[in-house]
C-alpha positions in Angstrom: 73.7 67.0 99.2 75.9 66.3 95.7 73.9 63.8 93.7 77.3 63.8 90.9 78.4 60.6 92.6 81.8 62.7 92.8 84.2 60.8 94.8 87.0 63.7 96.8 89.7 62.8 98.8 91.6 65.3 101.0 94.8 64.3 101.4 97.0 66.2 104.5 100.0 65.0 105.9 100.8 65.2 109.4 102.3 67.9 110.8 104.4 68.0 108.0 107.7 70.5 108.4 108.0 68.5 112.0 108.3 65.1 110.4 110.6 65.9 107.9 112.8 67.3 110.7 112.5 64.6 112.2 113.0 61.9 109.5 116.3 63.4 108.5 117.3 63.4 112.5 115.5 60.0 114.3 116.7 61.2 117.7 113.6 63.8 117.4 111.0 61.0 117.2 109.3 61.5 120.7 110.1 65.2 121.3 108.9 68.8 121.3 109.7 69.3 118.0 109.3 73.7 116.7 109.5 74.4 113.4 110.0 78.5 112.8 112.0 81.4 114.1 114.4 81.2 116.0 112.7 81.7 119.9 115.9 83.3 121.3 114.9 82.5 125.1 111.9 83.9 124.8 112.8 86.7 123.2 112.7 85.9 119.3 109.7 87.5 116.6 108.1 85.3 114.1 106.0 82.8 114.7 105.3 78.6 114.7 105.2 77.1 110.9 104.0 74.0 112.4 105.2 71.7 115.4 105.3 67.7 116.0 102.4 66.6 117.9 104.6 66.2 121.5 104.9 70.3 121.0 101.1 70.6 120.8 100.4 69.0 124.2 102.2 72.2 125.4 99.7 74.0 124.0 102.1 75.0 120.8 100.5 75.3 117.5 100.8 76.7 114.2 101.0 80.4 113.6 101.6 80.8 117.5 104.2 83.8 118.1 107.7 81.5 118.8 107.9 83.9 121.9 104.4 82.1 123.5 105.6 78.9 122.0 109.1 79.0 124.2 107.4 80.5 127.1 104.9 77.2 126.8 107.6 74.4 126.0 111.0 76.1 126.8 112.3 72.3 126.4 111.2 72.3 122.8 113.8 71.5 120.0 113.1 74.6 117.7 114.8 74.8 114.6 114.6 77.1 111.3 112.6 76.4 108.4 114.0 74.7 105.4 112.2 75.9 102.4 113.7 74.1 99.8 113.9 71.0 102.0 109.8 71.1 102.5 109.6 71.6 98.7 111.6 68.7 97.1 109.3 66.1 99.3 106.2 67.8 99.0 107.2 67.0 95.0 107.5 63.3 95.9 104.3 63.3 97.7 102.6 64.9 95.2 103.8 62.7 92.2 102.4 59.8 94.7 99.0 61.1 94.8 99.1 62.2 90.7 99.5 58.8 89.6 96.7 57.9 91.8 94.1 60.5 90.9 91.9 61.2 88.4 91.7 65.0 88.9 95.0 67.0 91.6 94.3 69.9 93.0 97.9 70.6 95.6 96.5 73.5 97.7 99.6 74.3 100.0 103.3 72.4 100.5 100.9 69.7 102.3 98.1 68.7 100.8 95.9 68.5 98.2 92.5 67.0 97.0 92.1 64.1 94.6 88.9 63.2 92.5 89.0 59.5 92.8 85.3 59.3 90.8 86.6 56.7 89.4 87.0 54.2 92.0 83.7 53.5 91.8 81.9 53.5 95.2 83.4 54.6 98.5 84.9 51.2 99.7 86.5 51.0 96.9 88.0 54.8 97.3 88.5 53.8 101.4 91.0 50.7 99.8 92.6 53.5 97.7 92.7 56.1 100.6 94.3 52.8 102.0 97.2 52.6 99.4 98.1 56.1 99.4 98.9 56.1 102.8 101.1 53.1 102.1 102.6 54.3 99.3 103.7 57.6 101.1 104.6 56.0 104.1 107.6 53.5 102.5 108.2 55.8 99.8 108.5 58.9 102.2 108.7 57.6 105.5 106.1 60.2 106.5 102.1 59.2 107.9 99.5 61.4 106.6 95.7 61.9 107.5 92.9 61.0 104.5 89.0 62.6 104.2 87.0 61.0 102.1 83.6 62.6 101.1 81.1 63.7 97.8 82.7 67.3 98.6 85.2 68.7 99.0 84.6 71.3 102.4 83.4 67.7 103.9 86.7 66.0 102.9 88.9 68.7 104.5 86.6 68.5 107.6 86.8 64.7 107.5 90.4 64.5 107.2 91.0 66.7 110.4 88.4 64.3 111.7 91.2 61.5 113.1 95.3 62.7 112.7 97.2 62.1 113.0 97.7 59.3 110.4 93.7 58.7 109.9 91.2 57.8 107.7 88.0 59.0 107.8 85.2 58.1 105.4 81.8 60.3 105.0 79.4 58.3 102.3 76.6 61.2 100.9 74.1 60.1 102.4 76.4 60.2 106.1 76.9 63.9 105.3 74.4 65.9 106.6 74.9 63.6 110.3 78.9 63.9 110.3 78.7 68.0 109.9 75.9 69.1 112.4 77.5 68.3 115.9 80.7 70.1 114.4 82.0 73.5 115.4 81.1 75.9 112.1 84.5 77.1 112.7 85.5 73.7 111.2 83.5 75.3 108.0 87.0 76.7 105.8 86.3 80.3 105.8 84.7 80.5 108.8 87.1 82.7 111.0 87.4 84.5 114.3 84.9 87.5 113.0 82.8 84.9 111.5 82.3 82.6 113.7 81.6 86.0 116.5 78.5 86.8 114.2 77.6 83.8 113.8 77.4 83.3 117.5 75.2 86.1 118.4 72.4 84.3 116.1 73.1 81.0 118.3 74.3 79.1 116.2 77.7 77.1 117.5 77.4 74.3 115.4 77.7 73.1 111.4 74.4 71.6 112.8 72.5 74.9 113.8 74.1 76.5 110.5 72.2 73.5 108.8 69.1 74.8 110.3 69.3 78.4 110.3 67.3 81.2 107.9 69.3 82.1 105.0 67.5 85.2 105.2 68.8 85.6 108.6 71.2 84.4 107.8 72.3 87.7 104.7 71.1 89.6 107.2 73.8 89.1 109.9 77.0 87.8 107.9 76.3 88.8 103.8 76.1 87.0 100.8 78.5 84.5 101.9 75.2 83.2 104.4 74.0 81.0 101.2 77.2 79.6 101.0 78.1 78.6 104.2 74.3 77.2 104.2 74.3 75.1 101.3 77.5 73.8 103.0 76.3 73.6 106.3 73.5 70.8 104.4 76.2 68.9 102.3 76.0 71.2 99.8 79.5 71.4 98.0 79.7 71.9 93.8 83.2 72.6 93.8 85.6 71.0 91.5 88.9 69.5 92.1 90.8 72.3 90.0 93.5 70.1 88.2 97.3 71.5 87.7 97.7 72.8 84.5 99.3 70.1 82.5 101.1 67.5 83.6 104.7 68.1 84.8 106.1 64.9 84.7 106.1 61.0 85.2 107.8 59.4 88.0 107.6 55.5 89.0 109.7 54.0 92.5 110.1 51.2 94.6 110.9 50.4 97.7 113.5 47.2 98.3 112.3 44.8 101.1 116.1 45.1 102.0 118.2 47.2 101.4 120.5 46.1 98.4 124.3 46.9 96.7 123.1 44.4 94.1 124.4 46.0 90.8 122.6 43.5 88.8 119.6 43.4 90.3 119.3 47.6 90.9 120.4 47.6 87.1 117.0 45.1 86.3 115.2 47.0 88.6 116.0 51.1 87.2 115.0 49.2 83.4 112.0 47.9 84.2 110.7 51.9 85.8 112.3 53.0 83.2 109.8 51.1 80.8 106.9 51.4 83.2 107.8 55.7 82.8 107.7 54.7 79.4 104.6 53.1 78.7 102.8 56.5 81.2 104.5 59.0 78.5 102.7 57.2 75.8 100.0 56.2 77.0 99.1 60.2 77.5 100.7 61.1 73.9 103.6 63.2 75.3 107.4 63.4 74.4 109.6 64.5 77.2 113.3 66.1 76.6 114.3 64.8 81.0 115.5 62.1 82.1 116.1 61.6 86.3 117.0 58.8 88.6 116.6 58.8 92.1 118.2 56.9 94.7 118.0 56.9 98.3 119.8 55.1 101.0 119.3 54.2 104.3 118.5 57.1 106.5 116.0 58.6 103.4 119.4 60.8 102.0 118.3 61.0 98.8 120.1 61.8 95.9 119.6 63.0 92.0 121.2 62.9 88.5 119.6 64.0 85.8 120.2 64.0 82.0 118.2 66.9 79.7 118.3 65.0 75.8 119.0 66.3 73.1 115.6 65.9 71.3 112.2 64.7 73.0 111.3 61.6 72.4 108.9 59.0 74.3 111.4 55.6 72.9 111.5 53.4 76.0 115.1 52.7 74.6 116.5 55.5 74.9 115.0 56.4 78.1 115.8 52.8 79.4 119.4 53.1 78.1 119.5 56.9 80.1 118.4 55.6 82.9 120.8 52.9 83.0 123.8 55.6 82.4 122.5 58.1 85.2 122.1 54.8 87.7 126.2 53.9 87.0 128.2 56.6 89.7 125.5 54.5 92.0 126.1 51.5 91.9 129.4 52.0 94.5 129.1 48.9 96.9 126.5 51.6 99.0 123.0 49.7 100.0 119.7 51.2 98.5 117.1 52.0 99.8 114.8 52.9 97.1 114.8 53.5 93.0 112.8 55.4 91.1 112.8 57.2 87.9 111.2 60.8 86.7 109.8 61.7 83.1 109.8 65.8 82.5 109.6 68.4 80.2 106.8 67.8 77.4 105.2 68.1 74.6 102.8 67.0 72.8 103.3 64.2 70.5 102.1 65.2 68.0 105.5 65.7 65.9 107.5 62.8 64.6 108.8 61.2 67.3 112.4 60.1 67.6 114.1 57.1 67.3 117.3 56.0 69.5 119.1 56.2 66.0 119.1 59.9 66.7 120.7 59.6 70.0 123.4 57.6 69.2 126.6 58.7 68.0 127.2 57.8 63.7 
């Protein structure tokens, strides 16, 4: 197994599209929600994008023809895919994850790998995962399942081990034992054809694969047999590939009770602005765009942004801009969450802009 002391986390949102739709319409909670093509009474074409766990009890699953889903669950709630909405929510979630990770690799709209080696130990990483789950639940009203392991593949398998809202930790000395009884198809990249080839060799579980002769594997399935044999024994050196450059810095807070108090809201936005300004300075960056996010009851969310004339890392500029952006929301409507995001970065190797350059002469 790996011996470099890495701690890798895989975060997978639970029934993401369906969960976002249920968040938007709470009356759908507990019902079989199926997101995808129009079933047209069973004559529709297309596939299921995702579905709620209630729909899965009827045998519906992602990638299934929508006509088949309708046959299995004609009373389900069928909704079209709202990609812009899901992308916006995904951006918010990835921002939360970015704040908690040494490196993050987003691999789809609803999942990411995090390198959290700096946590120092697997118990500390478990505590971090618990905090991440709490942050996502409080900020977005959604649940995720997390797997923690020394390698990416084991972490991904672990995140699927207990769903929904699960957390599975596999320490380095547990990897082989954790993987051994699982079906070989749990390894990413083992599809139907490879699974059938391995079954023809009597290889049904990951443990069977670990005990197989590697030369026999190569003869049967080609050079990929080497990689699969290593993974089955818990050997996984693949790195978490960080995204190119930092795209945004954000901070949010969820109030214990919804509030319309303008003084509290203004003070909170100022504190958040100071936090993001501090993070910006720590990374040696300057920004052009400041965004304020306001969420009301029921997860109704609004944002306002302003792109400045010049790059800056000046805390006062950021604080004042965020305060100005908040003003239209101080209208008596109770607020659940406030956030500030900075984006449009450049490295601060040039002279920092001062607040005087933004004020009228």
